[in-house]
Every structure is written in structure tokens, then in C-alpha cells.
C-alpha positions as CSV (number, residue, x, y, z in Angstrom):
1,M,215.4,139.3,-6.9
2,S,219.0,138.5,-6.0
3,I,220.5,139.0,-2.5
4,A,222.1,142.3,-3.7
5,D,218.7,143.8,-4.9
6,P,217.1,146.1,-2.3
7,P,213.6,145.2,-1.3
8,S,210.9,147.0,-3.3
9,R,208.3,149.3,-1.7
10,N,204.8,147.8,-1.3
11,D,202.7,150.9,-1.8
12,E,199.4,149.1,-0.9
13,A,200.9,147.8,2.4
14,A,202.4,151.2,3.1
15,H,199.0,152.8,2.6
16,L,197.4,150.3,4.9
17,F,200.1,151.1,7.5
18,V,199.3,154.8,7.3
19,E,195.6,154.2,7.7
20,R,195.9,151.7,10.5
21,M,198.3,154.0,12.5
22,A,196.0,157.0,11.9
23,M,193.1,155.0,13.3
24,A,195.1,154.0,16.3
25,F,196.2,157.5,17.0
26,A,192.6,158.8,16.4
27,E,191.4,156.4,19.1
28,V,193.6,158.2,21.7
29,G,192.5,161.7,20.6
30,I,194.8,162.8,17.8
31,P,192.8,164.2,14.9
32,R,192.6,161.5,12.3
33,M,193.6,163.8,9.3
34,A,196.6,165.0,11.3
35,A,197.6,161.4,12.0
36,R,197.1,160.4,8.3
37,V,199.4,163.3,7.3
38,L,202.0,162.4,9.9
39,F,202.2,158.8,8.8
40,T,202.2,159.7,5.1
41,V,205.2,161.9,5.7
42,M,206.8,159.3,7.9
43,S,206.4,156.6,5.3
44,A,207.9,158.8,2.5
45,D,211.6,158.6,1.8
46,E,211.7,162.3,1.0
47,T,210.0,165.5,2.2
48,L,206.6,166.2,0.6
49,T,204.7,169.3,-0.4
50,A,201.1,169.7,0.8
51,A,200.0,168.9,-2.7
52,E,201.9,165.6,-2.7
53,I,200.5,164.7,0.7
54,G,197.0,165.5,-0.5
55,E,197.6,163.4,-3.6
56,R,198.8,160.4,-1.6
57,L,195.8,160.6,0.7
58,D,193.3,161.7,-2.0
59,V,192.2,164.7,0.1
60,S,191.9,168.4,-0.4
61,A,194.6,171.0,0.1
62,A,192.5,172.5,2.9
63,A,192.5,169.2,4.8
64,V,196.3,168.9,4.5
65,S,196.8,172.6,5.5
66,G,194.9,172.2,8.8
67,A,196.7,169.0,9.6
68,V,200.2,170.3,8.9
69,R,199.4,173.4,11.0
70,Y,198.4,171.1,13.9
71,L,201.4,168.8,13.5
72,T,204.0,171.7,13.3
73,Q,202.6,173.2,16.5
74,F,203.5,170.0,18.3
75,G,206.9,169.6,16.7
76,M,205.9,166.5,14.8
77,L,206.5,168.0,11.4
78,V,209.0,170.6,10.2
79,R,208.3,173.0,7.3
80,E,211.1,173.7,4.8
81,P,210.6,176.5,2.2
82,V,211.1,175.6,-1.4
83,K,213.7,178.0,-2.8
84,G,212.1,180.3,-5.5
85,S,208.6,179.1,-4.6
86,R,205.8,179.9,-2.2
87,R,205.5,176.2,-1.5
88,D,206.8,174.4,1.5
89,R,208.0,170.8,2.0
90,Y,207.2,168.9,5.1
91,G,209.3,166.3,6.8
92,L,209.9,164.9,10.2
93,P,212.3,166.4,12.8
94,D,215.3,164.4,13.8
95,N,213.5,162.8,16.7
96,P,209.7,163.6,16.4
97,W,208.5,161.4,19.3
98,Y,210.9,163.1,21.8
99,E,210.3,166.5,20.4
100,A,206.5,166.2,20.7
101,T,206.8,164.8,24.2
102,I,209.0,167.7,25.3
103,T,206.7,170.2,23.6
104,K,203.7,168.8,25.5
105,T,205.5,169.0,28.9
106,G,204.8,172.7,29.0
107,L,201.3,171.6,29.5
108,Y,202.2,169.9,32.8
109,K,204.0,173.0,34.0
110,N,200.9,175.1,33.3
111,F,198.7,172.5,35.2
112,I,201.1,172.6,38.1
113,D,201.1,176.4,38.3
114,I,197.3,176.6,38.2
115,A,196.8,173.8,40.7
116,D,199.2,175.6,43.1
117,G,196.8,178.5,43.0
118,G,193.9,176.2,43.5
119,V,195.4,174.6,46.6
120,D,195.9,178.0,48.1
121,A,192.4,179.1,47.2
122,L,190.9,175.9,48.8
123,A,192.8,176.4,52.2
124,G,195.6,173.9,51.4
125,R,195.4,170.3,52.2
126,S,193.3,171.0,55.3
127,T,190.1,170.6,53.2
128,P,188.9,167.6,51.1
129,A,188.8,169.8,48.0
130,G,192.3,171.3,48.7
131,E,193.6,167.8,49.2
132,R,192.2,166.6,45.9
133,V,193.7,169.5,44.0
134,A,197.1,169.0,45.8
135,E,197.0,165.4,44.8
136,M,196.4,166.3,41.2
137,R,199.3,168.9,41.4
138,D,201.6,166.3,42.9
139,F,200.7,163.8,40.2
140,F,201.6,166.4,37.5
141,V,204.9,167.2,39.3
142,F,205.7,163.5,39.3
143,I,204.8,163.1,35.6
144,Q,207.0,166.1,34.7
145,G,209.9,164.6,36.5
146,E,209.4,161.2,34.9
147,I,209.2,162.8,31.4
148,D,212.4,164.7,32.0
149,S,214.1,161.4,33.2
150,L,212.7,159.5,30.3
151,G,214.0,162.1,27.8
152,E,217.5,161.8,29.2
153,R,217.4,158.0,29.1
154,W,216.0,158.1,25.5
155,R,218.8,160.4,24.3
156,A,221.4,158.0,25.8
157,R,219.8,154.9,24.4
158,R,219.4,156.5,21.0
159,A,223.0,157.5,20.9
160,A,224.1,154.0,22.1
161,T,222.1,152.3,19.3
162,G,223.3,154.6,16.6
163,H,219.9,156.1,15.8
164,G,219.5,159.7,14.7
165,G,222.1,159.9,12.0
166,S,221.6,159.6,8.3
167,P,220.3,156.2,7.1
168,P,222.9,153.9,5.5
169,A,223.4,154.5,1.8
């Protein structure tokens, strides 16, 4: 290979990457099949149909279907219809890690709202139970603020490093 030749893809190493990342994500609670699908799509240079994903993973269409449904709910995959077909192609959004984090933050807002009601129901911070629930609520308020701040800093860093555009030709 000369210096001008682009490096060639190592399919075996790419498959190992997909499986290792899927196991790591499964260890923190992400369904393993969803993680396998996510990293299969991430490691592809083009969008993939469900059949292509299934073929790469050697799994059924039903397994892929459930995984893509899970991943699209969290903003980790985007579905693109194939013109003139009932098939869809799946790819990553422009910034999947940020998108999934922002999507998840609605969870904290819900926790905060429910905890507010719990603090009121438990006589505020004047009781041990009320204090524990207030502490939980305050933690989620803090986390929400940090996530918002991190999102702003991430967008600035991403722009400064030139990420987010099309890859070089």
C-alpha cells in the first residue's frame, strides 16, 4: 500500500468493536441488541436497512425491529424512507450523543415535578422523609442544570473542532 492508498476496512476488527461496545453498553443497562444495532449502524459508511443490519449481525428481522424502535425513541437512530419502497434505512443523527442526552433530560423534569409533590405531601423539609425527597429533587434540579450547561459547552467545542460537517472526501 502506498502513502496515497486509503486504509482498508478490517471487517473482523469492526465486528469485534461492535460486540465489545454492545457489551459495555449492556453492562450499564442498555439492551444488548439495541447496542449491537447502534454500533453496527455507527460502523457503517452508509445508512442500512433493517435487513442489512440483521445480515451483519446474523439476527432476525424481529430482533432488529425492536432494537431500532428503541433507538429511534431515544434519538440515537433516524429512519429514512426508501423512495418507492416500504423499507426504511437507518442512520445516525448529526450528533447522536447530544441528542440522546437531551431527549433523556425530560426524565429529570418529570422526576423534579413528581418530587415537588412528594415534598408537599410529606410536610416539606420539616420531616425526615420530606427532607430525603427534597434532597432527591434538588439533586435532579442540579443534574438538569449541569446537562443544559454541558450541552452548550459541547456545541461550542464541536463547532470549534470542526465536527458535525460532512467527512472529508
